[in-house]
ROTI-244795 format. One record per residue (C-alpha): z, x, y negated. Coordinates in steps of 0.25 Angstrom, whole numbers, plus 5000, padded with zeros to 4 digits. Layout:
<sites>
ZXY...
</sites>
This chain:
<sites>
549754244633548554344634548754324648548454174645547354194637546654284645546954194658546454064650545254134647545054164662544954014665544253964654543054064659543454024673542353984682542453834676541953854664540753954668540453854678540353724666539553834657538553874669538453724675538353664660537053754658536553724672536753584668536053594654534853684661534653554672534753444661533653524652532853554663532953714660532553714648533053864647531953904657530753824652530853824637531453994639530054044633530053934621531553964617531054104617529954074609530653984599531754094597530654164586530054034581530553994566530753854564530153784553531053654552532353644554533753654549534453774552535053914545534454014554533354034564533154004579533054144581534354184572535054064580534654144592534954294588536354234582536654164594536354304604536954384594538254294600537754304613537154444615538454504615539654584623539454484635537754564635538454684637539854684643539754544648538554574658539254694663540654634664539854534673539054644680540454714683541154604688540154524695539154604699537754604698537554474702538354414688537054444682536254344689537454254685537354284672535854254672535954104678537154094666536154124655534954034662535853914662536553954648535253934641535153794644536853784638536253854625535153794624535853654625537053704616536153754605535253624607536553534604537053644591535853604585535653464586536953434581537153544571537653504555537453574543538553604536539153594521538453734518537053674523537153784537536953724550538253714559538153674572538653714588539553644599540553584587539553504582538853444594540053424602540653354590539353274584538653274597539553244607540453184596541753264601542153324588543653384594542753454605541853504594543153554586543653644599542253704600542353734588543753784588543453874600542253934594542953964581543954044588543254104598542254164589543354264584543554304598542154334606541254344593542454424584543454494589542854534603541654574599542354654585543154714596542054764606541154824593542354904588542654964603540954994604540955044589542055134590541955194605540555214599540855264585542255314585542555184574543855154572544054984575544654964560543255034556542354964567543254824562542954834545541554864548541254754558542054654550541354684538539854694545540154544551540654494538539554534530538654454541539354334542539454294528537954274528538254144537537354124551536054164544536654314542537154304557535754254560534954374553535854494557535854414573534454414572534254594571535554614578535354544591533854574595534154704590535254734599534754664610533454734609534054874609535054834622533854794629533054904626534354984631534354904644532854924647533055074645534155054656533454964665532155054666532855194668533455104681532255034682532355074698533755004700533054864692532554804704533854824711534854794700534154654697534254644713535854654713535954544703535354454711535854494726537454494717537154354711537354284723538254384733539254464725539354604724540054694731540654824725540054934724540255074715541255034704540854884704541954814712541154704718541054544714541054434721539854314719540854244711541154344702539754374699539354214696540754214688540454334677538954304678539054184674540254214664539754344656538454274654538954154647539854234640538554304635537654194632538654104626537953984635538953844633539953914624539353854611539153964603537853984602537353844597538053854584537253954581535853874585536453764578535953854565534653874570533453814561532853724570532253584571532653564585533753584593532953624605532253714597533553794593534153784609533053844615533353974605534653974608534453944624533654094624534954154618535654144633534154194638534254314630535854344629535954324646534654324653534254444643535354534637536154514649535354544658534754684656536354724653536454694670535154764672535654884666537054864673536254844686535154944686536155074682537155024692538155024683538654904687539354964699540055054689541454974689541354964675541254834667540954764652540254864641540754994650539854954662538754924653538655044643538755144658537555044661536755074649537155214648536755254663535255204657535055254644535355404641536455474634537555374627536355274622536755184634538255184628537655184614536955054619537954974623538955014610537754964601537454844610538954794609539154824595538054744590538254634602539554614597539354614583538154484585539054404591540154414579539154374571538554274579540054214582540654224569539554114566539954034579541454034575541154004561540353864564541553844573542653854563541553784553541553664563543153644563543353684547542153604542541453724537542653784527543353914529542153984534542354094527543754124533543254104546542154214540543254304537544154274548542954334557542854454550544354474549544354454565543254544567544154664563545254614572544454624582543954764580545554804581546154724592546154734608545454594611545754554625546454414620545454404611544354394623545154294630545354214620543854204615543554174631544354044629543654024616542354024621542653934635543253844625542153834618541153814629541953674636541653594624540153664620539853634636540353474635539553464623538353514632538453434643538853294635537653314624536653354637535953214634535553254619535053394623534153364635533653234627533253314616532753434623532053344632531353294619530953434613530253464625529553354625529053374610528753494613527753454625527153344615526853454606527553374595528653484593528053644591528753734599528953844588529153784576
</sites>
């Protein structure tokens, strides 16, 4: 059974799905006339604006920070280093390409989430792929499938995997046993999620900027300490993007196909564009037009892949750590340790791993809860929350090879119905985006209000 699940996960995340995700993003980029390039500055400005009108539970900024809490995580530390270790420095170029086209995907799914969102029986906003599949596309069973996959996937990628990573990182750095860590993590998470999306957004709005700033500062110090290697490090990425990478040092070598494969796969794993998770929290944002929140959500992919992933890649490249033969967190730790004195490199990666994992736990609880709410029409929510806390504790106690593979399967199954919705609802998306742009040009819509 374990071998079957592993093989099935490998098939689900094979070239066909990566091409489907990348192809959908490219197609949407063309249909929206490169909106991610034309409106990036405007979208970043809009992120910090205060919406005076419109329905919603949280601000533009709170929504973006909650989405980033889910995406800025282990993928930025371990995912990037794994891409380089298996695909060579050229994999980073393909990760950038994935991020650029993924911005159009993120814009599109967030637009549809706000467009078809609903107010539930408690007066709170609910939205996401399950709603635009069920009510926009009028295929109810497809929405149910997405919600089912999302509710289950959350317990893997957003719960036990993150809890296990936190337990290992904390255990190695402090010597605490997994039981103590499990109780602490479950209690802390329970105190946050009981306050709903508003408290999750409040915590994310503090935690995400803090952890990204600290991580960015540490990376900048490493890069400045190896500034003479920066030019050659960037050159490596572009040279190997189209040629593959020869064996050197402990690096076993990589073909061009491997560079593309791991760059695209890890880029999509990191920013989650097309998976359908981020639109769930985008729907909760207070906004008077779907395009506004869609533009804000789009910046999440830019910040995650083109900023945070890039600085990790630069650290690994300029320090030469990519030739060591290490992979995952071990490679990132080695790279930071080469540029920071004493234990600071290891400490920075450890703190980053723990805070990134905890923020992911909070965001994915909301994603899973909303999928569960859709399936059971708002009933038994407290049961889902209690189960979430219990499985966090379990995740700190067990080995997770099977959970990783099951999560991969469920995440792939989430992406398929979501991409169907994006393609078949693109006409609505393009028409309303065009109208919004015309209204901005004519001055009938105030840009930042």
